[in-house]
C-alpha positions in Angstrom: -36.3 -23.3 -12.2 -33.2 -22.3 -10.4 -30.6 -20.2 -11.2 -27.1 -19.9 -10.2 -26.9 -16.3 -9.7 -29.0 -12.8 -10.4 -29.0 -11.4 -13.8 -26.4 -8.5 -13.0 -23.5 -10.9 -12.2 -20.3 -11.6 -14.5 -18.7 -15.0 -13.5 -15.7 -14.1 -15.3 -15.7 -10.8 -13.6 -16.4 -11.6 -10.1 -14.1 -14.8 -10.2 -11.0 -12.5 -11.3 -12.2 -10.3 -8.9 -12.5 -12.8 -5.5 -8.6 -14.2 -6.9 -7.0 -10.7 -7.7 -8.1 -10.0 -4.0 -6.7 -13.6 -2.6 -3.5 -12.6 -4.9 -3.1 -9.4 -3.0 -3.8 -11.1 0.7 -1.3 -12.9 0.1 0.9 -10.0 -0.7 0.5 -10.0 3.6 0.4 -13.6 5.0 2.5 -14.7 4.3 4.0 -12.4 1.6 5.2 -9.4 4.3 5.2 -11.8 7.1 7.8 -13.9 6.3 9.7 -11.2 4.3 10.1 -9.1 7.2 10.8 -12.4 9.5 13.9 -13.0 7.5 14.7 -9.3 6.8 15.0 -8.5 10.7 17.3 -9.9 13.0 16.8 -13.4 14.1 15.8 -12.4 17.8 13.1 -10.3 16.2 11.7 -13.0 13.0 8.2 -14.0 15.3 7.5 -10.6 16.4 7.5 -9.3 12.9 5.6 -12.1 11.5 2.9 -11.5 14.3 2.6 -8.3 13.9 1.6 -9.0 9.9 -0.8 -11.8 11.3 -2.4 -9.6 14.1 -2.8 -6.4 11.8 -4.5 -8.6 8.7 -6.9 -10.0 11.2 -7.9 -7.0 13.3 -8.3 -4.9 10.1 -11.0 -7.2 8.8 -13.0 -7.0 11.9 -13.2 -3.3 12.0 -13.5 -3.6 8.3 -16.8 -5.3 8.2 -18.5 -3.1 11.3 -17.9 0.4 10.5 -14.9 1.0 8.1 -16.0 -0.7 4.5 -18.6 2.0 4.5 -16.6 5.2 5.6 -14.2 4.2 2.8 -16.8 3.3 0.2 -20.0 3.7 1.4 -22.5 7.1 1.1 -21.1 10.2 1.4 -21.2 11.5 4.8 -18.5 14.1 5.2 -16.9 15.3 1.4 -13.9 13.1 2.8 -15.2 10.4 4.4 -18.4 8.1 4.0 -20.8 6.8 6.4 -20.2 4.7 9.0 -22.6 1.3 9.1 -22.3 -2.5 9.4 -21.3 -4.3 5.8 -22.6 -7.5 7.5 -26.7 -7.8 6.6 -27.7 -10.8 4.0 -29.3 -8.3 1.8 -25.9 -6.0 1.5 -23.6 -8.8 1.1 -25.3 -10.1 -1.8 -26.5 -7.2 -3.4 -25.1 -6.1 -6.4 -21.9 -3.9 -5.9 -21.3 -0.3 -5.8 -19.6 2.5 -4.6 -22.3 5.2 -4.2 -20.5 8.6 -4.6 -18.2 7.1 -7.7 -20.7 5.2 -9.3 -21.0 7.9 -12.2 -17.5 7.7 -13.1 -17.5 3.9 -13.7 -20.0 1.5 -15.3 -22.1 -0.6 -13.2 -20.4 -3.3 -11.3 -21.1 -6.9 -12.1 -20.2 -8.6 -9.1 -21.9 -9.0 -5.3 -21.1 -6.4 -2.9 -19.3 -9.1 -1.0 -16.5 -9.8 -3.6 -16.1 -5.6 -3.5 -15.8 -4.9 0.7 -13.0 -8.1 0.7 -11.1 -7.2 -2.6 -10.9 -3.5 -1.0 -10.4 -5.1 2.8 -7.2 -6.8 1.5 -5.8 -3.1 0.3 -6.6 -2.0 3.3 -4.9 -4.7 5.2 -1.7 -4.2 3.4 -1.4 -0.4 3.9 -1.0 -1.2 8.0 2.1 -4.0 7.6 3.7 -1.8 5.0 3.6 0.8 8.2 4.5 -2.0 10.1 8.0 -2.5 8.4 9.1 1.3 10.1 8.4 0.4 13.6 10.1 -3.3 14.0 12.3 -4.6 16.3 11.1 -2.4 19.1 7.3 -1.2 19.4 5.1 -2.7 22.4 3.2 -5.2 21.0 0.1 -4.3 23.1 0.4 -0.9 21.1 0.3 -2.2 18.3 -2.4 -3.9 18.8 -4.7 -0.2 19.6 -2.9 1.0 17.0 -4.0 -1.0 13.9 -7.8 -0.9 14.2 -7.6 2.7 15.6 -5.5 4.2 12.2 -7.4 2.1 10.1 -10.5 3.5 10.9 -9.7 7.2 11.3 -6.6 7.8 8.8 -6.8 4.8 6.2 -10.8 5.1 5.7 -9.9 9.5 4.8 -7.6 9.0 2.0 -9.4 5.9 0.4 -12.7 7.6 0.3 -10.6 11.2 -0.7 -9.6 9.5 -3.8 -11.8 6.2 -4.1 -15.5 6.2 -2.5 -16.1 9.3 -4.7 -14.7 12.0 -2.0 -13.3 15.5 -2.6 -9.8 14.7 -4.3 -11.6 12.6 -6.4 -13.6 16.1 -7.8 -11.0 18.2 -7.3 -11.5 20.1 -10.7 -14.8 20.6 -9.7 -14.0 21.9 -6.1 -11.0 24.7 -7.2 -13.8 25.2 -10.4 -11.5 24.4 -12.8 -13.8 21.9 -14.6 -17.3 19.7 -14.4 -15.2 16.4 -13.8 -11.4 15.4 -13.1 -9.5 15.3 -9.9 -6.7 13.3 -8.3 -5.3 10.0 -10.0 -4.5 7.1 -8.0 -5.2 3.8 -10.1 -4.5 1.0 -7.7 -2.7 3.0 -4.3 0.2 4.3 -4.5 -1.1 7.3 -2.8 -4.1 5.7 -0.2 -2.1 2.9 0.6 2.1 3.4 -0.4 2.7 7.1 0.7 0.1 7.3 3.4 1.9 4.0 5.1 5.5 5.5 4.4 4.4 8.8 6.0 2.4 7.1 9.3 5.3 4.5 9.4 7.8 7.1 9.5 6.2 9.6 12.5 5.5 6.5 14.3 9.2 5.3 13.8 9.9 8.8 15.5 7.3 8.8 18.3 7.8 5.2 18.8 11.7 5.9 19.3 15.0 3.9 18.0 15.5 0.0 18.4 18.5 -0.4 20.7 22.0 1.2 19.6 23.3 -2.6 19.1 20.5 -3.6 17.1 20.7 -0.4 14.8 24.4 -0.8 14.5 24.7 -5.0 14.0 20.8 -6.2 12.1 22.0 -8.9 10.0 19.1 -10.2 8.2 18.6 -13.9 10.0 17.1 -15.8 6.5 17.7 -14.0 3.4 16.5 -16.6 1.5 13.1 -16.9 3.7 13.3 -13.0 2.6 13.0 -13.7 -1.5 10.1 -16.2 -0.7 8.0 -13.0 0.6 9.8 -10.8 -2.1 8.3 -13.4 -4.8 4.9 -13.5 -3.1 5.2 -10.0 -3.6 5.7 -9.1 -6.9 3.5 -11.6 -8.4 0.8 -11.1 -6.0 0.7 -7.7 -7.6 -1.0 -8.9 -10.3 -3.9 -8.9 -8.2 -3.1 -5.6 -6.9 -3.0 -3.5 -9.8 -5.1 -5.8 -12.2 -7.6 -6.3 -9.9 -8.8 -2.2 -10.0 -10.1 -1.6 -13.0 -12.9 -3.9 -11.4 -13.3 -5.8 -14.5 -11.3 -8.4 -16.0 -11.0 -6.2 -19.5 -7.9 -4.9 -21.5 -7.0 -2.7 -18.7 -6.4 -5.1 -16.1 -4.1 -7.0 -18.3 -2.2 -3.6 -19.5 -2.0 -2.9 -15.9 -0.4 -5.9 -15.7 2.1 -5.9 -17.6 2.9 -2.6 -16.7 3.0 -3.8 -13.4 6.0 -6.2 -14.3 7.6 -3.8 -16.5 8.1 -1.2 -14.2 9.4 -3.4 -11.4 12.0 -5.3 -13.6 13.0 -2.0 -14.9 12.9 -0.7 -11.2 14.9 -3.8 -9.6 17.6 -3.6 -12.4 18.2 0.1 -12.0 18.6 -0.5 -8.2 21.4 -3.4 -8.2 23.4 -1.4 -10.9 23.2 1.9 -8.3 24.3 -0.3 -5.9 27.3 -1.4 -8.0 28.1 2.0 -9.1 28.6 2.9 -4.9 29.2 0.4 -3.3 31.3 -2.1 -5.9 28.9 -4.8 -5.6 25.4 -5.7 -6.6 22.8 -6.6 -3.3 20.2 -9.4 -3.0 18.8 -6.7 -0.6 18.9 -3.8 -2.9 17.5 -6.0 -5.7 14.5 -6.6 -3.1 14.7 -2.8 -2.7 14.5 -1.9 -6.1 11.6 -4.5 -6.8 9.9 -3.1 -4.3 9.9 0.3 -5.3 8.9 -0.4 -8.8 6.2 -2.2 -7.9 5.2 1.0 -6.0 5.9 3.5 -8.3 4.3 1.8 -11.0 0.8 1.3 -9.1 -0.6 4.8 -9.2 -0.1 4.8 -12.8 -0.4 1.1 -14.1 -3.2 1.4 -16.0 -2.8 5.0 -17.2 0.4 4.6 -19.0 1.5 2.5 -22.0 4.6 0.7 -22.0 7.3 3.7 -22.4 5.6 5.0 -19.6 6.7 2.0 -17.2 9.4 2.1 -18.2 10.5 5.5 -17.3 8.7 5.0 -13.7 10.9 1.6 -13.8 14.0 4.1 -14.3 12.9 6.9 -12.2 12.0 4.3 -8.8 15.3 2.8 -9.3 17.1 6.4 -8.6 14.8 8.4 -7.0 13.8 5.8 -3.8 17.5 4.6 -3.9 18.6 8.1 -3.0 16.7 8.4 -0.6 17.2 5.6 1.1 21.2 5.5 0.6 21.6 9.1 1.0 18.7 11.2 2.5 17.8 9.0 5.4 21.4 8.5 6.3 21.9 12.3 6.4 22.9 13.2 9.9 18.9 14.7 10.2 17.1 11.5 9.0 18.8 9.0 10.7 17.6 9.8 14.0 14.6 8.4 13.0 15.2 5.1 12.7 12.8 3.4 10.2 13.7 -0.2 10.2 13.1 -1.3 6.6 13.0 2.4 4.5 9.7 2.6 4.5 9.5 6.3 4.1 11.8 5.4 1.1 10.5 2.3 -0.8 6.7 3.5 0.0 6.6 7.0 0.2 8.9 8.4 -1.9 8.2 6.1 -4.6 4.3 6.0 -3.9 4.8 9.8 -4.2 7.2 10.2 -7.0 4.7 7.5 -9.2 1.4 9.4 -8.4 3.8 12.9 -9.5 4.5 11.0 -13.0 1.0 10.3 -14.1 0.2 13.7 -14.2 2.9 13.9 -16.5 2.9 10.5 -18.6 -0.4 9.5 -18.5 -1.6 8.4 -22.1 -5.3 9.2 -22.7 -5.5 6.6 -24.9 -5.2 4.3 -22.1 -8.7 3.6 -21.5 -9.6 2.2 -18.4 -13.4 1.7 -19.4 -14.6 2.2 -23.2 -17.1 4.9 -23.9 -20.0 4.1 -26.0 -20.9 7.8 -26.9 -19.8 9.1 -30.4 -18.2 12.3 -27.9 -17.2 10.2 -25.0 -14.9 7.9 -26.1 -14.1 6.2 -22.4 -12.5 6.9 -19.0 -8.5 8.1 -19.2 -6.1 10.2 -17.8 -4.3 12.7 -19.9 -0.6 13.5 -18.7 1.1 16.6 -19.8 3.5 15.1 -22.6 0.1 14.4 -23.9 -1.3 17.8 -24.2 -2.6 18.4 -20.5 -1.7 22.0 -19.3 -0.5 21.1 -16.0 -4.0 20.7 -14.4 -3.3 16.9 -13.6 0.1 17.7 -12.0 -1.5 20.1 -10.2 -4.2 17.8 -8.7 -1.6 15.0 -8.0 0.5 17.4 -6.1 -2.4 18.6 -4.1 -4.0 14.9 -3.4 -0.1 14.4 -2.1 0.6 17.0 0.0 -3.3 16.3 1.9 -2.3 12.6 2.1 0.6 13.4 3.4 -0.2 16.4 5.8 -3.3 14.6 7.2 -1.6 11.0 7.8 1.3 12.7 9.9 -1.0 15.0 11.8 -3.3 12.1 12.5 -0.9 9.3 13.1 1.2 11.7 15.8 -2.1 12.5 17.9 -3.2 8.3 17.6 0.1 7.5 19.1 0.3 10.3 21.3 -2.8 9.3 22.8 -2.0 5.0 22.9 0.9 6.6 25.0 -0.7 7.9 27.7 -2.4 4.5 28.2 0.1 2.1 27.4 4.2 2.5 26.5 4.8 2.5 22.6 8.2 1.0 23.3 9.2 -2.0 24.9 10.7 -2.1 27.9 15.2 -2.5 27.8 14.5 -6.1 29.3 12.8 -7.3 26.1 14.7 -5.5 23.4 17.4 -7.0 25.1 16.0 -10.5 24.1 13.5 -10.2 21.7 11.3 -13.1 21.0 11.3 -15.2 24.2 11.0 -12.4 26.3 7.5 -10.5 24.3 6.2 -14.7 22.8 8.2 -16.8 24.9 8.7 -18.2 21.6 11.6 -18.7 18.8 12.1 -18.8 15.1 14.3 -21.6 15.2 13.5 -24.2 18.2 17.2 -25.8 17.5 20.1 -23.3 17.9 23.9 -23.3 16.7 24.5 -24.0 20.6 21.7 -26.4 20.8 22.8 -28.4 17.7 25.9 -28.8 19.3 25.2 -30.1 22.6 
């Protein structure tokens, strides 16, 4: 007699995790690839999309070779797992487990291969988001080196510290405040977005700016293409946040609903801010509001109720807007050429959402249900629901660590790479764009050629 799978495998949960992972993968390719390609000046469309595809491929290779276990394997250091291959038949077909964090969740009901791929797409989109800060000038060879190195030395540290059972996840015991509890990041507000926003801003400063002509005149070459990418990003986020309970459970459904609610509110509020400030609504502004809403709800998606999601959406439409339209245009900040404003839409939005967890998290939003009389389940309690402020303190400590580590490590990595290859393209390449860098252009038929 043959059976299709081990007894521990739940086909529904496995199917949902694989589907959720695919949704998140589609956010990167083609999602962000076409969003970037349409958003930038025509001469940079191919280069911008190619940066996304290369990052996606290179991250997967190092992920299965050693990065997965550095982020989710057995603890090696308080902030890092033990490097190791994730390739053997017994490993990838065995029951999934996060060794250092297993006590805080039910036994997982899908194979390790599913977990490896699910976490890979989160890792890949992080460096792709970061790349939005350096579009239109970073030397492609430097990008080729940067992606796997940054993934190995930077992303894995944040992922293990928060999600792999590292010191931030257990901050209460580290500080001697309680036996359990720590920084909470439901789906990547800190691990992904604050990290990408911080590292992207540092990279933009170190690599240097675009050509002055490009900074002054950088019209999107196809807003309709950008909207295709934006739509993939929005709906793909259902897998981003809905997959993080690791089960197709009640909290996954709540996370999906909260994600869409906050995003809709963020888009509307950002559009209103544009109208009040500039006299007319902007579709680019609406996309930025959408992204800010998606990012801000990410660390809180399964921890807040519907009102919490609405509040987060409102805040996401205001604070990141002020950051992008006021702070990043100030005399000091404008020196750093953050091409797509990743600092605001991802860094500031991720930070805001992460801190709001410490205020809005509702203890009735159970991620996992307890079976013991004195253990109702796994949830988070914010300031509004009776927490004395310890959770908000944890969130502040977590944010400070992610910002500091990403800024320092990214700076060092780029400086070392610059010893061997230039970080910025040559002036002649910057003047021409895709054709000079790749020998290809986004549109084979130009207006001039059509006229001829």
